[in-house]
SEVO-642717 format. One record per residue (C-alpha): residue number from 1; residue in three letters; y, z, x. Coordinates in Angstrom, 3 decimals. Example, Ala and Ser with C-alpha at 12.3 -4.5 7.8 and 13.67 -1.06 7.14 Angstrom:
// SEVO-642717
+-----+-----+----------+----------+----------+
:   k :   r :       yy :       zz :       xx :
+-----+-----+----------+----------+----------+
:   1 : ALA :   -4.500 :    7.800 :   12.300 :
:   2 : SER :   -1.060 :    7.140 :   13.670 :
+-----+-----+----------+----------+----------+
This chain:
// SEVO-642717
+-----+-----+----------+----------+----------+
:   k :   r :       yy :       zz :       xx :
+-----+-----+----------+----------+----------+
:   1 : MET :  162.110 :  135.782 :  115.473 :
:   2 : PHE :  161.490 :  133.356 :  112.801 :
:   3 : ARG :  160.062 :  130.774 :  115.136 :
:   4 : ARG :  157.382 :  133.461 :  116.424 :
:   5 : THR :  156.407 :  134.396 :  112.941 :
:   6 : PHE :  156.222 :  130.622 :  111.823 :
:   7 : TRP :  153.826 :  129.795 :  115.126 :
:   8 : PHE :  151.909 :  133.013 :  114.313 :
:   9 : THR :  151.122 :  132.164 :  110.724 :
:  10 : ALA :  150.226 :  128.452 :  112.255 :
:  11 : GLY :  147.626 :  129.642 :  114.558 :
:  12 : ALA :  146.251 :  132.120 :  112.283 :
:  13 : ALA :  146.146 :  129.608 :  109.240 :
:  14 : ALA :  144.286 :  126.976 :  112.055 :
:  15 : GLY :  141.929 :  129.731 :  113.094 :
:  16 : VAL :  140.687 :  130.820 :  109.696 :
:  17 : TRP :  140.368 :  126.695 :  108.853 :
:  18 : ALA :  138.127 :  126.320 :  112.062 :
:  19 : THR :  135.978 :  129.387 :  111.584 :
:  20 : THR :  135.926 :  127.991 :  108.253 :
:  21 : LYS :  134.317 :  124.328 :  108.946 :
:  22 : VAL :  132.484 :  125.620 :  111.804 :
:  23 : ASN :  130.553 :  128.150 :  109.390 :
:  24 : ARG :  129.965 :  125.579 :  106.841 :
:  25 : LYS :  128.668 :  123.249 :  109.491 :
:  26 : ILE :  126.391 :  125.899 :  110.870 :
:  27 : ARG :  124.922 :  126.755 :  106.964 :
:  28 : GLN :  124.195 :  122.989 :  106.672 :
:  29 : LEU :  122.054 :  122.813 :  109.857 :
:  30 : THR :  119.682 :  125.591 :  108.623 :
:  31 : PRO :  116.337 :  124.642 :  108.675 :
:  32 : GLU :  116.241 :  125.104 :  104.481 :
:  33 : SER :  119.263 :  123.009 :  104.006 :
:  34 : LEU :  117.752 :  120.197 :  106.470 :
:  35 : ALA :  114.404 :  120.593 :  104.366 :
:  36 : ALA :  116.961 :  120.415 :  101.036 :
:  37 : GLN :  118.762 :  117.492 :  102.126 :
:  38 : ALA :  115.693 :  115.717 :  102.956 :
:  39 : ALA :  114.046 :  116.345 :   99.815 :
:  40 : ASN :  116.976 :  115.165 :   97.929 :
:  41 : LYS :  117.263 :  112.173 :   99.786 :
:  42 : ALA :  113.822 :  111.478 :   99.075 :
:  43 : ILE :  113.835 :  112.231 :   95.415 :
:  44 : ASP :  117.124 :  109.685 :   95.346 :
:  45 : ALA :  114.927 :  106.958 :   97.170 :
:  46 : GLY :  112.057 :  107.626 :   94.533 :
:  47 : HIS :  114.742 :  107.195 :   91.763 :
:  48 : ARG :  116.159 :  104.084 :   93.707 :
:  49 : LEU :  112.535 :  102.095 :   93.853 :
:  50 : LYS :  111.780 :  103.344 :   89.812 :
:  51 : ASP :  115.036 :  101.562 :   89.180 :
:  52 : PHE :  114.172 :   98.446 :   91.475 :
:  53 : ALA :  110.557 :   98.318 :   89.738 :
:  54 : VAL :  111.719 :   98.857 :   86.295 :
:  55 : GLU :  114.512 :   95.643 :   87.182 :
:  56 : ILE :  111.325 :   93.203 :   88.372 :
:  57 : LYS :  109.363 :   94.069 :   85.201 :
:  58 : THR :  112.236 :   93.033 :   83.529 :
:  59 : GLY :  112.657 :   89.664 :   85.362 :
:  60 : MET :  109.067 :   89.263 :   85.098 :
:  61 : ASP :  109.220 :   89.605 :   81.227 :
:  62 : ARG :  111.936 :   87.775 :   81.172 :
:  63 : ARG :  110.623 :   84.790 :   83.071 :
:  64 : GLU :  107.179 :   84.597 :   81.459 :
:  65 : ALA :  109.110 :   84.416 :   78.022 :
:  66 : GLU :  111.281 :   81.302 :   79.250 :
:  67 : LEU :  107.959 :   79.563 :   80.784 :
:  68 : GLY :  106.007 :   80.509 :   77.700 :
:  69 : GLU :  108.732 :   79.052 :   75.225 :
:  70 : ALA :  108.964 :   76.174 :   77.569 :
:  71 : LEU :  105.112 :   75.710 :   77.880 :
:  72 : GLY :  105.016 :   76.229 :   73.760 :
:  73 : LEU :  102.566 :   78.960 :   74.559 :
:  74 : LYS :  102.502 :   82.042 :   72.001 :
:  75 : GLY :  103.173 :   85.514 :   73.272 :
:  76 : PRO :  100.000 :   87.813 :   74.108 :
:  77 : ASP :   98.105 :   88.921 :   71.278 :
:  78 : HIS :   97.964 :   92.801 :   71.976 :
:  79 : SER :   96.377 :   93.687 :   68.958 :
:  80 : ALA :   92.516 :   92.008 :   70.057 :
:  81 : LEU :   92.895 :   94.142 :   73.186 :
:  82 : PRO :   91.437 :   98.338 :   72.984 :
:  83 : ALA :   94.236 :  101.028 :   73.220 :
:  84 : ARG :   94.516 :  102.297 :   76.653 :
:  85 : PRO :   92.624 :  105.856 :   77.301 :
:  86 : ARG :   95.156 :  108.786 :   77.419 :
:  87 : ILE :   94.723 :  111.207 :   80.241 :
:  88 : VAL :   94.522 :  114.656 :   79.329 :
:  89 : ALA :   94.385 :  117.631 :   81.713 :
:  90 : ILE :   91.725 :  120.436 :   81.141 :
:  91 : GLU :   91.056 :  123.364 :   82.737 :
:  92 : PRO :   88.655 :  122.704 :   85.260 :
:  93 : THR :   84.672 :  123.748 :   84.478 :
:  94 : VAL :   81.474 :  124.646 :   86.542 :
:  95 : HIS :   79.596 :  121.448 :   86.499 :
:  96 : PRO :   76.489 :  122.240 :   84.230 :
:  97 : ARG :   73.731 :  120.869 :   87.001 :
:  98 : ILE :   74.764 :  123.159 :   89.476 :
:  99 : THR :   73.589 :  126.732 :   89.371 :
: 100 : HIS :   74.754 :  129.829 :   91.063 :
: 101 : SER :   71.433 :  129.356 :   93.680 :
: 102 : ASP :   72.642 :  125.911 :   94.554 :
: 103 : GLN :   75.965 :  126.970 :   95.419 :
: 104 : SER :   75.024 :  129.264 :   97.461 :
: 105 : HIS :   72.552 :  127.583 :   99.552 :
: 106 : ASN :   74.101 :  125.443 :  102.763 :
: 107 : ARG :   72.570 :  122.478 :  104.035 :
: 108 : ASN :   73.763 :  122.509 :  107.158 :
: 109 : GLU :   71.684 :  125.643 :  108.049 :
: 110 : ASP :   68.778 :  123.941 :  108.322 :
: 111 : HIS :   69.916 :  121.731 :  110.819 :
+-----+-----+----------+----------+----------+
């Protein structure tokens, strides 16, 4: 009797485990899940590219400083350069030269 109970319990546990594993895999293969996985991988790749670019820039700056030191050059004087313009997001406005009558005219109608 004990052997039957043991094997019945072991079979039930294996069935539950297999069902859970299969359902989890099926959920991973849905279009939404695949899209989310692709988006996450793209974001990770972007972070790795950004880190690579930062490392390149750091190495370039360090090498430029080494070369400037070896050649006896003074570092670049940034005070003479104009300030970088700031980009500000603004709401789109109607172009002042375009009137409502100009917008309704379709040039392709004449041809």
